[in-house]
C-alpha positions as CSV (number, residue, x, y, z in Angstrom):
1,M,111.3,16.8,48.2
2,S,111.1,18.0,45.0
3,N,110.7,16.1,41.5
4,K,114.7,16.9,40.3
5,L,116.2,15.7,43.7
6,L,113.4,13.1,44.0
7,A,114.4,11.3,40.0
8,A,118.1,11.8,41.3
9,V,117.9,9.3,44.1
10,F,115.5,7.1,42.2
11,L,118.7,7.3,39.5
12,I,121.5,6.7,42.0
13,C,119.2,3.4,43.5
14,V,118.8,2.0,40.0
15,T,122.4,2.0,39.4
16,V,123.7,1.1,42.8
17,T,121.0,-2.1,42.3
18,L,121.7,-2.9,38.7
19,T,125.7,-2.4,39.2
20,G,125.5,-5.3,42.0
21,C,123.6,-7.6,39.8
22,V,126.3,-7.2,37.2
23,A,129.0,-7.8,39.7
24,A,126.5,-10.4,41.3
25,I,127.1,-12.6,37.5
26,G,130.6,-12.8,38.0
27,N,131.4,-11.3,35.0
28,G,135.0,-10.5,36.0
29,D,135.1,-7.0,35.7
30,S,134.7,-6.0,39.8
31,R,134.6,-1.9,38.8
32,G,130.3,-2.6,38.1
33,A,128.6,-1.8,34.6
34,T,130.1,-1.4,32.0
35,V,129.9,2.5,30.4
36,G,127.3,1.0,27.9
37,Q,125.2,-0.8,30.4
38,Q,125.2,2.6,32.2
39,L,124.2,4.4,29.3
40,V,121.3,2.2,28.7
41,D,120.1,2.7,32.4
42,L,119.9,6.3,31.9
43,Q,118.2,6.2,28.8
44,K,115.5,3.4,30.8
45,A,115.3,5.7,33.4
46,K,114.3,9.0,30.8
47,D,112.1,6.8,28.8
48,S,110.2,6.0,31.8
49,G,110.1,9.3,32.9
50,A,112.3,9.1,36.2
51,I,114.6,11.8,34.4
52,T,114.1,14.7,32.3
53,D,116.1,15.3,29.0
54,A,117.8,17.6,30.2
55,E,118.8,15.7,33.3
56,F,119.8,12.4,30.9
57,Q,122.0,14.7,28.6
58,E,123.8,16.1,31.7
59,Q,124.4,12.3,33.4
60,K,125.3,11.2,29.9
61,A,127.9,14.3,29.4
62,R,129.4,12.9,33.4
63,L,130.1,9.8,32.6
64,L,131.8,9.7,28.8
65,K,133.2,12.4,30.5
66,R,134.6,10.6,33.4
67,H,135.5,7.6,30.3
């Protein structure tokens, strides 16, 4: 499996897991993590080396475009 594909799968798993944690806390928002939290999660993935800076910028742009 390529490093980019592995990083993408890892990011999706982290996002799904963290979204579930936010929903389980019962913050009243059934849609999941906020945009701010998703940006924090992306930054953590970049800082840990799970995604490259280019992948971070691409995902960040997609996230901000949706909102």
